[in-house]
C-alpha positions as CSV (number, residue, x, y, z in Angstrom):
1,X,-58.3,14.7,-1.6
2,X,-55.2,13.0,-0.3
3,X,-57.3,11.3,2.5
4,X,-59.8,10.1,-0.1
5,X,-57.0,8.7,-2.3
6,X,-55.6,6.8,0.7
7,X,-58.8,4.9,1.4
8,X,-59.0,1.2,0.6
9,X,-61.2,-0.2,-2.2
10,X,-62.9,-3.6,-1.8
11,X,-64.7,-5.3,-4.6
12,X,-67.5,-7.7,-3.8
13,X,-68.6,-10.4,-6.2
14,X,-72.1,-11.7,-5.4
15,X,-73.9,-14.8,-6.6
16,X,-77.2,-13.3,-7.9
17,X,-79.6,-16.2,-7.2
18,X,-81.6,-17.5,-4.3
19,X,-80.7,-15.9,-0.9
20,X,-77.0,-15.4,-1.6
21,X,-76.8,-11.8,-2.5
22,X,-78.9,-10.4,0.3
23,X,-77.0,-11.8,3.2
24,X,-73.7,-11.0,1.5
25,X,-74.8,-7.4,1.1
26,X,-75.9,-7.3,4.7
27,X,-72.4,-8.4,5.8
28,X,-70.8,-5.7,3.5
29,X,-73.1,-3.0,4.9
30,X,-71.9,-3.8,8.4
31,X,-68.3,-3.8,7.2
32,X,-68.8,-0.4,5.6
33,X,-70.2,1.0,8.9
34,X,-67.2,-0.4,10.7
35,X,-64.7,0.9,8.1
36,X,-66.0,4.3,7.1
37,X,-62.9,5.2,5.1
38,X,-63.2,2.1,2.9
39,X,-64.9,2.1,-0.5
40,X,-67.0,-1.0,-1.3
41,X,-68.1,-1.9,-4.9
42,X,-70.8,-4.6,-5.0
43,X,-71.0,-6.6,-8.3
44,X,-74.1,-8.5,-9.3
45,X,-76.6,-8.8,-12.2
46,X,-78.9,-5.9,-12.9
47,X,-82.0,-7.9,-11.7
48,X,-80.3,-9.1,-8.5
49,X,-79.0,-5.6,-7.6
50,X,-82.5,-4.0,-8.2
51,X,-84.0,-6.6,-5.8
52,X,-81.2,-6.6,-3.3
53,X,-80.3,-3.0,-2.7
54,X,-82.7,-1.0,-0.6
55,X,-84.1,2.3,-1.9
56,X,-82.1,4.1,0.8
57,X,-78.7,4.9,-0.6
58,X,-75.6,3.4,1.2
59,X,-72.0,4.0,0.7
60,X,-71.8,0.6,-0.9
61,X,-72.3,1.1,-4.6
62,X,-73.8,-1.6,-6.9
63,X,-72.3,-2.4,-10.3
64,X,-74.0,-4.5,-12.9
65,X,-72.4,-7.5,-14.6
66,X,-73.8,-9.4,-17.6
67,X,-76.3,-12.1,-16.7
68,X,-75.1,-14.4,-19.6
69,X,-78.5,-14.3,-21.4
70,X,-78.4,-13.7,-25.2
71,X,-80.0,-10.5,-26.2
72,X,-83.8,-10.9,-26.6
73,X,-83.7,-14.4,-25.1
74,X,-87.0,-15.5,-23.5
75,X,-86.5,-17.6,-20.4
76,X,-88.5,-20.8,-20.1
77,X,-90.3,-21.8,-16.8
78,X,-87.2,-23.4,-15.4
79,X,-85.5,-21.8,-12.4
80,X,-82.1,-23.5,-13.2
81,X,-81.9,-22.1,-16.7
82,X,-80.8,-18.5,-15.8
83,X,-78.2,-20.0,-13.4
84,X,-76.8,-22.2,-16.1
85,X,-76.5,-19.2,-18.5
86,X,-74.9,-17.0,-15.8
87,X,-72.3,-19.6,-14.8
88,X,-71.2,-20.0,-18.4
89,X,-70.5,-16.2,-18.5
90,X,-68.2,-16.2,-15.4
91,X,-65.6,-15.2,-14.6
92,X,-65.2,-13.1,-17.8
93,X,-68.3,-11.0,-17.0
94,X,-66.8,-10.2,-13.6
95,X,-63.3,-9.4,-14.8
96,X,-64.7,-7.0,-17.5
97,X,-66.9,-5.3,-14.8
98,X,-63.9,-5.0,-12.5
99,X,-62.1,-3.0,-15.1
100,X,-65.1,-0.7,-15.4
101,X,-65.3,-0.3,-11.6
102,X,-61.6,0.7,-11.4
103,X,-62.1,3.2,-14.2
104,X,-65.3,4.7,-12.7
105,X,-64.0,4.9,-9.1
106,X,-60.5,5.9,-10.0
107,X,-59.3,3.4,-7.4
108,X,-57.4,0.2,-7.8
109,X,-58.7,-2.8,-5.9
110,X,-57.1,-3.7,-2.6
111,X,-59.1,-6.7,-1.6
112,X,-61.5,-9.1,-3.3
113,X,-64.5,-10.5,-1.4
114,X,-66.6,-13.1,-3.2
115,X,-69.4,-15.6,-2.5
116,X,-67.5,-18.7,-1.6
117,X,-68.9,-20.7,-4.6
118,X,-66.7,-18.6,-6.9
119,X,-63.6,-20.7,-6.9
120,X,-62.2,-18.4,-9.7
121,X,-61.9,-15.7,-7.0
122,X,-58.5,-17.2,-6.2
123,X,-57.2,-16.7,-9.7
124,X,-58.7,-13.2,-10.0
125,X,-57.2,-12.1,-6.7
126,X,-53.8,-13.5,-7.7
127,X,-54.0,-11.5,-11.0
128,X,-54.8,-8.4,-8.9
129,X,-52.2,-9.3,-6.3
130,X,-54.7,-8.8,-3.5
131,X,-56.2,-10.9,-0.7
132,X,-59.2,-13.1,-1.5
133,X,-61.9,-13.4,1.2
134,X,-64.5,-16.1,0.5
135,X,-67.9,-15.8,2.3
136,X,-70.2,-18.8,2.5
137,X,-73.7,-17.6,3.1
138,X,-74.9,-21.1,4.2
139,X,-74.1,-23.2,7.3
140,X,-70.8,-24.9,8.3
141,X,-72.1,-28.4,7.8
142,X,-73.1,-27.7,4.2
143,X,-69.8,-26.1,3.5
144,X,-68.0,-29.1,5.0
145,X,-69.7,-31.7,2.8
146,X,-68.7,-29.7,-0.3
147,X,-65.1,-29.5,0.9
148,X,-65.1,-33.3,1.4
149,X,-66.9,-34.2,-1.9
150,X,-64.2,-36.6,-3.1
151,X,-63.8,-38.4,0.2
152,X,-67.6,-38.8,0.5
153,X,-67.9,-40.1,-3.0
154,X,-65.2,-42.7,-2.4
155,X,-66.9,-44.1,0.7
156,X,-70.6,-43.7,-0.1
157,X,-70.5,-44.3,-3.9
158,X,-72.2,-42.3,-6.6
159,X,-75.5,-42.5,-8.5
160,X,-76.7,-45.8,-7.1
161,X,-73.3,-47.5,-6.6
162,X,-73.9,-47.2,-2.8
163,X,-77.0,-47.2,-0.6
164,X,-78.6,-43.8,0.0
165,X,-79.4,-44.7,3.6
166,X,-75.7,-45.1,4.4
167,X,-74.6,-43.0,7.3
168,X,-71.8,-40.5,7.1
169,X,-70.6,-41.7,10.5
170,X,-67.0,-41.6,9.4
171,X,-67.2,-37.8,10.2
172,X,-67.6,-36.6,13.8
173,X,-71.2,-35.6,14.6
174,X,-72.5,-36.9,11.2
175,X,-73.9,-40.3,12.3
176,X,-77.6,-39.2,11.8
177,X,-76.8,-37.8,8.3
178,X,-77.4,-40.1,5.4
179,X,-76.2,-40.0,1.8
180,X,-79.8,-39.2,0.8
181,X,-79.6,-36.0,2.9
182,X,-76.7,-34.6,0.9
183,X,-77.2,-31.8,-1.7
184,X,-77.6,-32.9,-5.2
185,X,-74.3,-33.0,-7.1
186,X,-72.3,-34.7,-4.3
187,X,-73.3,-38.4,-4.7
188,X,-76.2,-38.1,-7.0
189,X,-77.2,-36.1,-10.1
190,X,-75.3,-34.7,-13.1
191,X,-71.8,-34.0,-11.8
192,X,-71.0,-32.2,-15.0
193,X,-73.7,-29.5,-14.7
194,X,-72.5,-26.0,-14.0
195,X,-73.4,-25.7,-10.4
196,X,-72.0,-29.1,-9.2
197,X,-68.8,-28.3,-11.1
198,X,-68.6,-24.9,-9.5
199,X,-69.1,-26.3,-6.0
200,X,-66.6,-29.1,-6.5
201,X,-64.0,-26.5,-7.6
202,X,-64.8,-24.4,-4.6
203,X,-63.9,-27.3,-2.2
204,X,-60.6,-27.7,-4.0
205,X,-59.7,-24.0,-4.1
206,X,-60.9,-22.6,-0.8
207,X,-57.5,-23.3,0.9
208,X,-56.1,-20.4,-1.3
209,X,-58.4,-17.9,0.4
210,X,-56.8,-15.5,2.9
211,X,-59.9,-16.0,5.1
212,X,-63.2,-17.9,4.9
213,X,-66.2,-16.4,6.7
214,X,-69.4,-18.3,7.3
215,X,-72.9,-17.2,8.2
216,X,-73.2,-19.2,11.4
217,X,-71.9,-19.3,14.9
218,X,-69.5,-21.8,16.4
219,X,-71.6,-23.2,19.2
220,X,-74.3,-24.4,16.7
221,X,-72.0,-26.9,15.1
222,X,-68.8,-26.9,17.1
223,X,-67.4,-30.3,15.9
224,X,-67.9,-29.4,12.3
225,X,-66.4,-26.0,12.8
226,X,-63.3,-27.5,14.5
227,X,-62.8,-29.8,11.5
228,X,-63.0,-26.8,9.1
229,X,-60.6,-24.8,11.3
230,X,-58.1,-27.7,11.1
231,X,-58.3,-27.6,7.3
232,X,-58.2,-23.8,6.8
233,X,-55.8,-21.3,8.2
234,X,-58.4,-18.6,8.9
235,X,-62.0,-19.8,9.3
236,X,-64.4,-17.3,10.8
237,X,-67.9,-17.8,12.1
238,X,-69.6,-14.4,11.6
239,X,-73.3,-15.2,11.9
240,X,-76.1,-15.2,12.3
241,X,-76.3,-12.5,9.7
242,X,-80.1,-12.3,9.3
243,X,-81.8,-10.4,6.5
244,X,-83.0,-6.9,7.2
245,X,-86.8,-6.7,6.7
246,X,-88.6,-3.8,5.1
247,X,-91.7,-2.2,6.5
248,X,-94.6,-4.4,7.5
249,X,-96.9,-3.1,4.7
250,X,-99.3,-6.0,5.0
251,X,-100.0,-5.7,8.7
252,X,-98.6,-9.1,9.6
253,X,-97.4,-8.1,13.1
254,X,-100.6,-6.4,14.1
255,X,-102.5,-9.5,12.9
256,X,-100.2,-11.7,15.0
257,X,-100.8,-9.6,18.0
258,X,-104.5,-10.5,17.9
259,X,-103.6,-14.2,18.7
260,X,-102.6,-16.1,21.8
261,X,-99.1,-17.0,22.7
262,X,-97.6,-19.8,20.4
263,X,-100.7,-20.6,18.5
264,X,-100.0,-19.4,15.0
265,X,-98.6,-21.5,12.1
266,X,-96.2,-19.3,10.0
267,X,-95.6,-20.7,6.4
268,X,-93.0,-19.6,3.9
269,X,-91.2,-21.7,1.3
270,X,-88.7,-18.9,0.4
271,X,-88.5,-16.8,-2.7
272,X,-87.3,-19.4,-5.3
273,X,-89.9,-22.1,-5.1
274,X,-93.6,-22.9,-4.7
275,X,-94.7,-26.4,-3.8
276,X,-96.5,-28.3,-6.6
277,X,-100.3,-28.1,-6.8
278,X,-101.1,-31.4,-5.2
279,X,-98.9,-30.4,-2.2
280,X,-100.5,-27.0,-1.9
281,X,-103.9,-28.8,-1.9
282,X,-102.7,-31.1,0.9
283,X,-101.4,-28.3,3.0
284,X,-104.6,-26.3,2.6
285,X,-106.7,-29.3,3.6
286,X,-104.5,-29.9,6.7
287,X,-104.7,-26.2,7.7
288,X,-108.5,-26.1,7.2
289,X,-109.2,-29.3,9.1
290,X,-106.8,-28.7,12.0
291,X,-108.2,-25.2,12.6
292,X,-104.9,-23.7,13.7
293,X,-104.6,-20.0,12.8
294,X,-102.0,-19.4,10.1
295,X,-100.0,-16.6,8.4
296,X,-98.7,-17.6,5.0
297,X,-96.1,-15.7,2.9
298,X,-97.2,-17.0,-0.5
299,X,-95.1,-16.7,-3.6
300,X,-97.6,-16.6,-6.5
301,X,-101.3,-16.0,-7.0
302,X,-103.3,-17.6,-4.1
303,X,-106.6,-17.0,-5.9
304,X,-105.5,-19.2,-8.8
305,X,-103.1,-21.6,-7.1
306,X,-104.9,-22.6,-3.9
307,X,-108.1,-24.7,-3.7
308,X,-111.4,-23.1,-4.7
309,X,-113.1,-21.5,-1.8
310,X,-110.1,-22.0,0.6
311,X,-109.4,-18.3,1.1
312,X,-113.1,-17.5,1.9
313,X,-113.5,-20.5,4.2
314,X,-110.4,-19.7,6.2
315,X,-110.5,-15.9,6.3
316,X,-111.3,-15.8,10.0
317,X,-108.3,-18.0,10.8
318,X,-105.7,-17.3,8.2
319,X,-103.9,-14.4,6.6
320,X,-102.1,-14.8,3.2
321,X,-99.7,-12.1,2.1
322,X,-97.2,-11.8,-0.9
323,X,-94.4,-10.8,1.4
324,X,-93.8,-10.8,5.1
325,X,-91.1,-9.5,7.5
326,X,-89.9,-12.9,8.4
327,X,-87.3,-12.2,11.2
328,X,-89.8,-10.1,13.1
329,X,-92.6,-12.6,12.6
330,X,-90.4,-15.4,14.0
331,X,-89.7,-13.3,17.1
332,X,-93.4,-12.6,17.7
333,X,-94.7,-14.5,20.7
334,X,-97.9,-15.8,19.0
335,X,-95.9,-17.8,16.4
336,X,-95.8,-21.5,17.5
337,X,-94.3,-23.3,14.4
338,X,-92.6,-22.4,11.1
339,X,-93.4,-24.5,8.0
340,X,-90.4,-24.0,5.8
341,X,-88.3,-25.2,2.9
342,X,-85.3,-25.4,5.1
343,X,-83.2,-22.7,3.5
344,X,-80.3,-21.7,5.7
345,X,-81.5,-18.1,6.4
346,X,-84.8,-19.5,7.5
347,X,-83.1,-22.0,9.8
348,X,-81.0,-19.2,11.4
349,X,-84.0,-16.9,11.8
350,X,-86.0,-19.7,13.4
351,X,-83.2,-20.3,15.9
352,X,-83.0,-16.6,16.7
353,X,-86.8,-16.5,17.2
354,X,-86.9,-19.7,19.2
355,X,-89.5,-21.3,16.9
356,X,-89.7,-25.0,16.1
357,X,-89.8,-26.0,12.4
358,X,-91.7,-28.3,10.1
359,X,-89.6,-28.8,7.0
360,X,-90.3,-29.7,3.4
361,X,-86.9,-29.4,1.5
362,X,-86.7,-29.0,-2.3
363,X,-83.1,-28.6,-3.4
364,X,-79.5,-27.5,-2.5
365,X,-78.6,-27.7,1.2
366,X,-82.3,-27.8,2.3
367,X,-82.3,-31.6,2.7
368,X,-79.1,-31.6,4.8
369,X,-80.5,-28.7,6.8
370,X,-83.7,-30.6,7.4
371,X,-82.0,-33.7,8.6
372,X,-79.7,-31.7,10.8
373,X,-82.5,-29.7,12.4
374,X,-84.4,-32.9,13.1
375,X,-81.8,-35.5,14.0
376,X,-78.8,-33.5,15.3
377,X,-80.2,-30.3,16.8
378,X,-83.7,-31.6,17.6
379,X,-85.8,-28.4,17.2
380,X,-87.9,-29.5,14.2
381,X,-89.0,-32.3,12.0
382,X,-89.2,-33.3,8.4
383,X,-92.4,-34.4,6.9
384,X,-93.1,-38.1,6.4
385,X,-92.0,-39.1,3.0
386,X,-90.3,-35.8,2.4
387,X,-93.4,-34.2,0.8
388,X,-96.6,-32.4,1.9
389,X,-99.6,-34.7,2.4
390,X,-102.7,-33.9,4.3
391,X,-102.1,-36.7,6.8
392,X,-98.4,-35.9,7.2
393,X,-98.9,-32.2,7.6
394,X,-101.7,-32.7,10.2
395,X,-99.5,-35.1,12.2
396,X,-96.6,-32.7,12.2
397,X,-98.8,-29.8,13.3
398,X,-100.5,-31.8,16.1
399,X,-97.1,-33.2,17.2
400,X,-95.6,-29.7,17.5
401,X,-98.6,-28.0,19.2
402,X,-100.1,-30.8,21.2
403,X,-97.6,-33.4,22.3
404,X,-95.2,-33.0,25.3
405,X,-92.2,-33.8,23.0
406,X,-93.3,-31.2,20.5
407,X,-93.7,-28.5,23.1
408,X,-90.3,-29.4,24.5
C-alpha cells in the first residue's frame, strides 16, 4: 500500500478531434510501459475516448470531459461545429474533470501533459504547482509557423494585404514555402475564430512549458528543429510515433500480396474529410482510365458516393474498404504511391514505408505539409491547382509510376 501511494500520477489532456488523441495516447502507452509505477489518467470526450482506446485494457485509464454541446443538441453537417462548441467549454470542463480524477484515484497530480494547442495548460499546471509538458502531434515546421505567427503576419500581411505567393525566405530552409501554404488562421481567415485564437495563444505560452515534445525526428527538418531549440529550453523530437493498427479484418494485406512490387495505388484522405463529389468523380475516372490497381480506404458509402457502375467495372483492379491498416499497407512492397490529404501522421507513415505521395490538402497543416513534401523533401507532389481533376490525377500517377524522376 505504501508503494502504491508513492507512485506518481500524471494527468493527460487530449484534443478530441482529428488525429490528435490517438498519437497522444500512443505516446502515453509507451511512457506507461517505461514507467510501470506511474499512474496515467487520460482525459478526453466520451466519443473520442470510445474511438481512441482499444478494447484491450491498459494501465492508462480514460476519463470523460464535457464536449460542450447543449443537452439534446443536434449537430449540423459541419465538422468545425463540435470543435467550436468544445473550445468554448475549455478549460473549465478539464479542471472540473481533474477534480473528479483526483477524487476517484485518491492521488494528487504530479505532472500535467497536454496536447500543445492547450495554452491554458500553463495556468492549470501553475495552479497545481506541477510541471507542464506540451506534446505537439504534428511536425516541427507546422509548430514553428504557429510560434512565429506575429512575425509572419508583419512581413507577409494578412487577408489580402500581402501577396499569397510571397516566400517565407526570411526563415532558414523556408524559401520554397509561400504564404498560401500556411495553415488557415495565420495570414488568412477569421483570426477571432476559436481554433486560430487557441493556436495563437499556444505560440505565446509554450515557453512556459517544462518540456515540448514533437512527433517528428530531428534529421527530417534539422534547421527548423535548431530554430525551435534556440527558442525553447527543452525541445524534444520523439517521433515518429505512428498509430497502432488493429487487425486487418478486410484482407487488405492478402490482397496486396497478389500484386507486383510497387504497382498499387493506395488512397486515403484520413478520418475527418471526404473529397467533394466532383473530385471523387475525377479520381474515379483517372483510376479507371489509367488501369493501375488501387486499394482505397473510403470514408462513407462508396455505393452512393462513387460514380454509378464504378465498383463493378473496377472490381478486378480495385479494392475499397471502410478501414485499412495504413502503416502496414505503406510498408507492403506492392504499394507504389500514396494518394493522401497530407495529414502529418500520413506523411510520417509514408516516410517510414518509403512510399512517394500524391497530395490533395484540405485544411490545417495539410497545405504546409504538401508544399514541404514536394518542394523541400522531394518525395511527393501536390496536384495541379490543388484539387483532384481527371487530367491532374492521371498526370500525377503516370509521373510517379512511369517517369525516371518519379521513380527516383
